[in-house]
N, C-alpha and C positions, 0 to 999 in steps of 0.2 A: 151185206156188210158183216164181217166177223164179230160175233158177240164179245170176244175177248178185247178187241180194239175199242168197241163202244164202252165197255166196262172200264177200261184203262183211261179213256178220255174223261168219263164222268168222275172217276176217282181222282184224276189229276185236277179237274175243276173243283171238286169238293175239297181237296187239300188246300186250295187257295181261298176258300170262302169260310166265313165264321160258321160254327156248328148250327146255329139257328136258321141259317139260310137254306139248309137242306132238310129241314124238318117237314117231311111229307105228311106226318100224322095230322097236321092241322088242315090239310086239303080234303075237300070232298072227292068222291069218286069221279065226278064230272070234271073237276079241276085237274085231277091227276091225269085223266085221259087227254085233256087239252095240253097239259105240260108234256106228256109223252109225244104227242103229235108235233108240238113245237120243237122239241129236241130233235126228233127224227127229221123234220123238215130242215132245220138248221144244219144238221150234219150232212144231209144229202146235198145241200147247197154249198157247204164249206167243208168238204172231206179232208182238206189239208189240216183242219183243226185236230182231227183224230191223231194224225202222225205227230203234230206238234205236242199234243198232250202226252202221247206215248213217250216221246223224246224227253219231256220234262220228268216223267215218272222214272224212266231208265236212269236219267242223270241223278235223281235223288236216291235211287237204289244203289247206284255205283258209289255215290258219296258215302252212303251208309256202310257199304261193304268195305270201302277203304278205311273208314274209322275202325271197323271191327278188326281188319287186318293189322292196323297199327297196334291196337291193343294186344292182339295175339303175339305179334313179334316182340313187343316189349316184355310180355309175360314170360317169353321163352328165349330171351336174348342170350343167356348164358349157354344153353344147349345149342343155339344157332351159331354163335360167333366165337365161342371159347372152348369147344369140345376138344380134348387133347388127342383124340383118335383120328380127327379129320386131317386130310391133306390140305395145306395152305400154299397158294402160289400167287402169281402176280406181284404186286408191290406190297410186301408185308407191312409197310408203314403208310399205305395208301389212305386217303381221306374218306374213301367209300369202300364198303365191304359188300361183295356179291357172293351169295351162297347158292349153289346149284344142287338140287336133288335130281339124281340121274339113275338110269338103268341102261346097262350095256346092250340090251336087245331092243331098246327104244329107237325107232328110226329118226324121230325128231331130236332125240338127244344127240344122235350122230350128226345130224345136220347142224345142231347148235355148236358143235366143237369149233368150227371155223369162225362162227359169229363171236363166240366168247374170246377166242384167241385174238381175233382181230380187234376186239374192244380193248383187251389188255395191252396190245401192242400200240394202238393208236392213242390211248388215254395215258397209260403209264402211271396212273395214280389210283389204281383199283386193286384191292386185295380180293383174291378168289378163294373160296372154301368149297370143297367137293363133299357132298353127302351121298354115300352109297345107299340107294333106295330101290332095291330089286323088287319089282311088283309084277313082272311078266312071266312068271312061272319058274320051274326048277332050274332051268338053264341060267336065268337071270341071277338067281340066288347063288348058283355055283360060281358064276363069273365074279360076283361081288365078294364071295368068300376068298377066291383066289387073289383078287386085288388087295383086299384088307390083309390077308395073310402075308402078301408080299411086303406091305408097309411095315407090318409088325416084325417080320423076319429080317428084311433087307433094307428098310429105311425109305425115306421120302423120295429120293431120286429113282429108286427101283420102282416104287409105286407109280410114279408119274409115267415111266416108260411102259409099264404094264397097262395102266389106264389108257394111254394113247393107243397102244396096240389093240386093246380090246374094243375100242371105239371103231376100229375099222376091220376087226377080225371077222372072218366068214367061216371059220372052221368049227368043229364040234366043241361045245361048251362043256367039256368033261375033263377028267384028270389027264387023260392021254393028250388031249389037245393043249391043255395048259402046260403040260410038261414040255411039249415041243416049243411052245411059245417062250417059256422061261429059258430053255436051252438056247434059243435063237437070240435072246437078249443077254446071254451070259450070266444068268442068275442060277442060284442053287435050287433046281426044280424039286428035288427030293425034300429039302427042308421046308419049302413053301407049301407044297401039296400036303405034306404031313400036318401042317398047322391049319389047313383050311377048315376042318371041323372042330377046332378048339373052342372052348367056352369064351375065350377072349374075342374071337371073331364073331361068334353068335351074339355076344353082348353089344357089339357095335351095330350090327344090323337091327337088333331089337330096339336099341335106343333111337336109331334113325326112324324106324317105323312108328314108334311111340310119339316122337317129335312131330312127324308129318301128320299124324292123327290129330294132335293138339292144334296144329296149324290149319287143319282142314285141307291138307294137300292129299289128293288121291290120284294124281297123274304125273307123268314125266314128259319133258323136263318141267321143273318148277323152280323159280328163282325167288330169292329174297334180296332186295337191294336196299340196304339200310333198314328203314321201317316200312318198305313197300313190298307187297306180295305181287309177284309177276308169274301168273300161271300160264304155262304153255310156251311154245317156241316163239322167240322174238329175234328179229334181225338186229345186226350190230347197230344200225342207225337209231333204231328205237331205244335200245338199251343206253346208247350214248346220250340221247335226248333226256331220258329219265335221270341219268347221272347228273347232267347239267341242271335239270330242274331241282334236284336235291341240293346241289351246291348253291343254287340261287336263293334258297329259302332263308 
């Protein structure tokens, strides 16, 4: 029987008892041996108790993490929901805001595109904010620089077209590839690529990385829906259920 599970079971039991109930210092060595044998015998006869105790412990840990996440979101709400450099879509007046931290080279971010778009179409009352969060190497950074430069040079509509294109793009993540992509979208490739290495673009990426660090986000995709942190890929139905739970509060 794994020691970790036994430890978790005893810890969960201990959390439910008063402190004096687990004071082994008052027991003799003989009594301690008897107690150990009794515990072992009980667990061998009732192994399901271990999983029940582990489940209780995990629920308490999850609840504690959720409380921490709420505090982190509230402490960083301005940077999350009101940063002027972010692209905002969906319903600008929606009653729920969904923030996505994404990387163009992240496979799960690419899978999440259809889920997020499906959620926005089906719900109609969700505001979406995109956070450029390149963490998968130099090509990720280059792609984010290109997308951010597009927004700064050509505006929100151009950014969204580039964002969507990069999410399915399989070409080289370099200036030559971005130039071809911009030309195909009817954008001013020279102006955009010239702005990629500007301080203004660098500041957006740096701010997003700093925000993610404060929120303890270290992977993509990562979502924040109102005051809830949703780490990792989620199907549309799951996100919709979370939105409904938030509205029901």
